[in-house]
C-alpha positions as CSV (number, residue, x, y, z in Angstrom):
1,M,-15.0,70.2,-47.5
2,A,-13.8,68.6,-44.4
3,I,-14.2,65.1,-42.9
4,R,-13.9,64.9,-39.2
5,V,-13.0,61.5,-37.6
6,S,-13.4,61.4,-33.8
7,A,-12.0,59.1,-31.3
8,P,-13.2,58.7,-27.7
9,S,-12.3,61.7,-25.6
10,S,-10.5,61.4,-22.3
11,H,-12.4,64.5,-21.0
12,G,-15.9,63.8,-19.7
13,V,-18.2,60.8,-20.4
14,A,-19.3,60.2,-23.9
15,R,-22.8,58.9,-24.5
16,E,-22.6,55.3,-25.8
17,P,-24.5,54.8,-29.1
18,K,-27.4,52.4,-29.1
19,Y,-25.9,50.2,-31.8
20,R,-22.3,49.2,-32.4
21,Y,-22.8,46.6,-35.2
22,D,-25.3,46.1,-38.0
23,V,-25.2,42.3,-37.8
24,F,-24.2,39.7,-35.2
25,L,-23.4,36.3,-36.7
26,S,-24.1,33.2,-34.5
27,F,-22.7,30.0,-35.9
28,R,-21.1,26.6,-35.0
29,G,-17.4,27.1,-35.8
30,E,-16.5,23.5,-36.6
31,D,-19.4,23.3,-39.1
32,T,-19.2,26.6,-41.1
33,R,-16.4,28.8,-39.9
34,H,-14.1,28.2,-42.9
35,S,-16.9,27.7,-45.5
36,F,-20.4,29.2,-45.5
37,T,-20.1,31.7,-42.6
38,V,-16.8,33.3,-43.6
39,I,-18.1,33.8,-47.2
40,L,-21.3,35.3,-45.8
41,Y,-19.3,37.6,-43.4
42,N,-17.1,38.8,-46.3
43,A,-20.2,39.4,-48.5
44,L,-21.7,41.5,-45.7
45,R,-18.6,43.6,-45.3
46,R,-18.3,44.2,-49.1
47,K,-21.9,45.5,-49.0
48,G,-20.8,48.0,-46.3
49,I,-22.6,46.1,-43.5
50,N,-20.7,46.2,-40.2
51,A,-20.9,42.6,-39.1
52,F,-19.5,41.0,-35.9
53,I,-17.9,37.6,-36.1
54,D,-16.2,35.9,-33.2
55,D,-13.0,34.5,-34.7
56,K,-11.7,33.1,-31.4
57,K,-14.9,31.2,-30.5
58,L,-14.2,27.6,-29.7
59,G,-17.8,26.6,-28.8
60,K,-16.9,23.5,-26.8
61,G,-19.1,24.3,-23.8
62,E,-17.3,27.3,-22.3
63,Q,-19.4,30.0,-20.6
64,I,-20.3,32.7,-23.0
65,S,-18.3,35.9,-22.5
66,P,-19.8,39.3,-21.5
67,T,-18.2,40.7,-24.6
68,L,-20.3,38.5,-26.9
69,L,-23.5,39.3,-24.9
70,K,-22.8,43.0,-25.3
71,A,-22.1,42.5,-29.1
72,I,-25.5,40.9,-29.4
73,D,-27.1,43.8,-27.4
74,K,-25.4,46.4,-29.7
75,S,-26.4,44.8,-33.0
76,R,-29.4,45.8,-35.1
77,I,-29.8,42.3,-36.6
78,S,-28.7,38.8,-35.4
79,I,-28.2,36.2,-38.1
80,I,-28.2,32.6,-36.9
81,V,-26.6,29.9,-39.0
82,F,-28.1,26.6,-37.9
83,S,-25.9,23.7,-38.9
84,R,-25.8,20.0,-37.9
85,N,-23.8,20.5,-34.8
86,Y,-25.1,23.9,-33.7
87,A,-27.0,22.6,-30.7
88,T,-24.0,20.6,-29.4
89,S,-22.4,23.8,-28.3
90,T,-23.7,25.3,-25.1
91,W,-21.9,28.5,-26.1
92,C,-24.1,28.7,-29.3
93,L,-27.2,27.9,-27.3
94,D,-26.4,30.7,-24.8
95,E,-26.0,33.1,-27.7
96,L,-29.2,32.0,-29.2
97,A,-31.1,32.4,-25.9
98,H,-29.8,35.9,-25.5
99,I,-30.7,36.7,-29.2
100,I,-34.3,35.6,-28.6
101,Q,-34.4,37.6,-25.4
102,C,-33.2,40.7,-27.3
103,K,-35.9,40.1,-29.9
104,T,-38.6,39.8,-27.3
105,E,-37.5,42.7,-25.1
106,K,-35.9,45.1,-27.6
107,N,-37.6,44.1,-30.8
108,Q,-34.2,43.2,-32.3
109,M,-34.4,41.8,-35.9
110,V,-33.4,38.1,-36.2
111,M,-32.8,36.1,-39.4
112,S,-32.3,32.3,-39.4
113,I,-30.3,30.3,-42.0
114,F,-30.7,26.6,-42.1
115,Y,-27.4,25.3,-43.5
116,K,-28.0,21.7,-44.7
117,V,-30.5,21.0,-41.9
118,D,-34.2,20.7,-41.9
119,P,-36.0,23.6,-40.1
120,K,-38.3,21.1,-38.5
121,D,-35.3,19.4,-36.9
122,V,-34.4,22.7,-35.2
123,Q,-38.0,23.7,-34.3
124,Y,-38.9,20.3,-32.8
125,Q,-35.4,19.2,-31.8
126,R,-35.2,16.1,-33.9
127,N,-32.3,14.1,-35.3
128,S,-28.9,15.8,-34.5
129,F,-30.7,18.5,-32.6
130,G,-32.7,16.0,-30.6
131,E,-29.6,14.0,-29.7
132,A,-27.7,17.2,-28.6
133,M,-30.6,18.4,-26.4
134,A,-31.0,14.9,-24.9
135,G,-27.3,15.0,-24.0
136,H,-27.7,18.4,-22.4
137,E,-30.6,17.2,-20.3
138,V,-28.3,14.5,-18.8
139,R,-25.4,16.9,-18.3
140,F,-27.5,19.7,-16.8
141,R,-30.0,17.5,-15.0
142,N,-29.6,19.7,-11.9
143,D,-30.4,22.8,-14.0
144,L,-33.1,21.8,-16.5
145,E,-34.5,25.3,-16.6
146,K,-31.4,26.2,-18.6
147,V,-32.2,23.4,-21.1
148,R,-35.8,24.6,-21.3
149,K,-34.7,28.0,-22.3
150,W,-32.4,26.6,-25.0
151,R,-35.3,24.5,-26.3
152,F,-37.6,27.5,-26.4
153,A,-35.0,29.6,-28.2
154,L,-34.5,26.9,-30.8
155,S,-38.2,26.6,-31.4
156,E,-38.7,30.4,-31.6
157,A,-35.8,31.0,-34.0
158,A,-36.9,28.1,-36.3
159,S,-40.4,29.5,-36.6
160,L,-39.4,33.1,-37.6
161,P,-40.6,34.4,-40.9
162,S,-37.2,35.7,-41.8
163,A,-35.7,32.4,-42.6
164,W,-33.4,31.0,-45.4
165,L,-33.0,27.4,-46.3
166,F,-29.7,26.5,-47.8
167,K,-28.8,23.1,-49.3
168,D,-26.0,22.4,-51.7
169,E,-26.7,24.3,-54.8
170,Y,-26.3,28.0,-55.6
171,E,-24.4,28.9,-52.5
172,F,-23.1,32.3,-53.7
173,A,-26.5,33.3,-55.1
174,C,-28.1,32.4,-51.8
175,I,-25.6,34.4,-49.9
176,E,-26.1,37.4,-52.1
177,R,-29.9,37.2,-51.5
178,I,-29.3,37.0,-47.7
179,V,-27.0,40.0,-47.8
180,E,-29.6,42.0,-49.8
181,D,-32.3,41.0,-47.3
182,A,-30.2,42.1,-44.4
183,Y,-29.2,45.4,-46.1
184,S,-32.8,46.2,-46.9
185,R,-33.6,46.1,-43.1
186,L,-30.9,48.6,-42.2
187,P,-31.1,52.4,-42.3
188,P,-29.5,53.8,-45.4
189,K,-25.8,54.7,-44.9
190,R,-23.9,53.7,-48.0
191,F,-24.0,55.7,-51.2
192,H,-24.6,53.8,-54.4
193,N,-24.1,54.8,-58.1
194,I,-21.3,57.3,-57.3
195,D,-20.5,59.2,-60.4
196,Y,-17.4,57.7,-62.2
197,M,-14.3,59.8,-61.9
198,V,-11.1,59.2,-63.8
199,G,-8.3,58.6,-61.4
200,L,-10.5,58.2,-58.3
201,E,-8.8,55.1,-56.9
202,P,-5.3,56.6,-56.5
203,R,-6.7,59.8,-55.0
204,L,-8.8,57.7,-52.5
205,E,-5.7,55.7,-51.5
206,E,-3.8,58.9,-51.0
207,V,-6.5,60.3,-48.7
208,M,-6.7,56.9,-46.8
209,S,-2.9,57.1,-46.2
210,L,-3.4,60.6,-44.6
211,L,-6.0,59.2,-42.3
212,G,-3.7,56.4,-41.4
213,E,-1.2,58.8,-40.1
214,S,-3.5,60.1,-37.3
215,D,-2.8,59.1,-33.7
216,H,-6.4,58.0,-32.9
217,S,-7.3,61.5,-31.7
218,V,-9.8,63.8,-33.3
219,C,-8.8,64.2,-37.0
220,M,-10.0,66.7,-39.5
221,L,-9.2,66.3,-43.2
222,G,-9.8,69.0,-45.8
223,I,-10.4,68.3,-49.5
224,H,-10.2,71.6,-51.5
225,G,-10.1,72.7,-55.1
226,T,-12.1,74.4,-57.7
227,G,-15.7,73.5,-58.4
228,G,-16.5,70.5,-60.4
229,I,-13.3,68.5,-60.0
230,G,-14.9,65.7,-57.9
231,K,-14.4,66.8,-54.3
232,T,-17.8,65.5,-53.2
233,T,-17.4,62.3,-55.2
234,L,-14.0,61.6,-53.5
235,A,-15.6,62.4,-50.1
236,K,-18.4,59.9,-50.8
237,A,-16.0,57.2,-51.8
238,L,-14.0,57.7,-48.7
239,Y,-17.1,57.6,-46.5
240,N,-18.2,54.4,-48.2
241,T,-14.8,52.9,-47.4
242,I,-14.5,53.7,-43.7
243,F,-18.0,54.4,-42.3
244,Y,-18.6,50.9,-41.0
245,Q,-15.5,51.1,-38.8
246,F,-17.2,53.7,-36.5
247,E,-20.0,53.4,-34.0
248,G,-21.8,56.3,-35.6
249,A,-21.5,57.9,-39.1
250,R,-23.4,60.5,-41.1
251,F,-22.6,62.2,-44.4
252,L,-23.8,65.8,-44.4
253,F,-24.6,67.4,-47.8
254,D,-24.4,71.1,-48.8
255,V,-23.1,72.2,-45.5
256,R,-22.3,75.7,-46.6
257,E,-25.7,76.3,-48.1
258,A,-27.5,74.7,-45.2
259,S,-25.6,76.6,-42.6
260,M,-26.7,80.0,-44.1
261,K,-30.3,79.2,-43.5
262,Y,-32.2,80.1,-40.4
263,H,-30.9,78.0,-37.5
264,G,-28.9,76.2,-40.2
265,I,-25.9,75.3,-38.0
266,V,-28.2,74.0,-35.2
267,R,-30.1,72.0,-37.7
268,L,-26.9,70.4,-39.1
269,Q,-25.9,69.5,-35.6
270,Q,-29.2,68.0,-34.8
271,T,-29.1,66.0,-38.1
272,L,-25.6,64.7,-37.3
273,L,-26.3,63.8,-33.7
274,S,-29.6,62.1,-34.4
275,E,-27.9,59.5,-36.6
276,I,-24.9,59.0,-34.4
277,L,-27.0,58.6,-31.2
278,E,-29.8,56.7,-33.0
279,E,-32.5,59.1,-32.0
280,E,-35.4,60.8,-33.8
281,D,-34.3,63.9,-35.7
282,E,-36.7,66.5,-34.3
283,V,-37.0,70.0,-35.6
């Protein structure tokens, strides 16, 4: 059994995968960065969901960076955490407008979370959202089309069916349900109910240390031994641990048996590439 980990090659041009992240998180840093959003982010990662969070975002009116726009483009799902001061940030509003654009043009999945705010306040721009948008109309009085796009994006995001209302109680239970909802919308990648194997954790750490010694080039790691000692179980556990760090990942079962069938090698290659390149797996 071998696990091959590939880094970008300096020879030729590699085809860029359709998706880089499972989830993009849009949030107002001063409201939820160190509370709700970071707990949600960690819960997503524990579930094996590759989530993007902008740790350096200030959200005080700067122009949104191309890197963030690309992160939105390359995400399967965008999760918007609406909080009291979300609309005060033009950065957040630019993110939101781009998310809604991706939803319209690329059918990107979008989930809205209302963190201690009334969804109607977001949809109709009332209270803190109304005050923020009124301020933007004064500030951008020479570019009211920008403000119109922000208002439209707020209304669209607030009226989506995939919405969660969070108040004060049951924060962790609510987050777990949100994570399960997001996970159910993603294509299956992670293995659950891996058979218990005595001594698995130390063996996994040993294998991880070997991967850590690679120099970011193509790496092939072999796991060998007699039948029934847990090679596949160890490989699955390793895959679960590292797959979300890569732009494309696929676990191939029964490679030896499959390769011996008619066109077996070609079929294995097609299966591997179809997942990595996000294309239909055609026979």
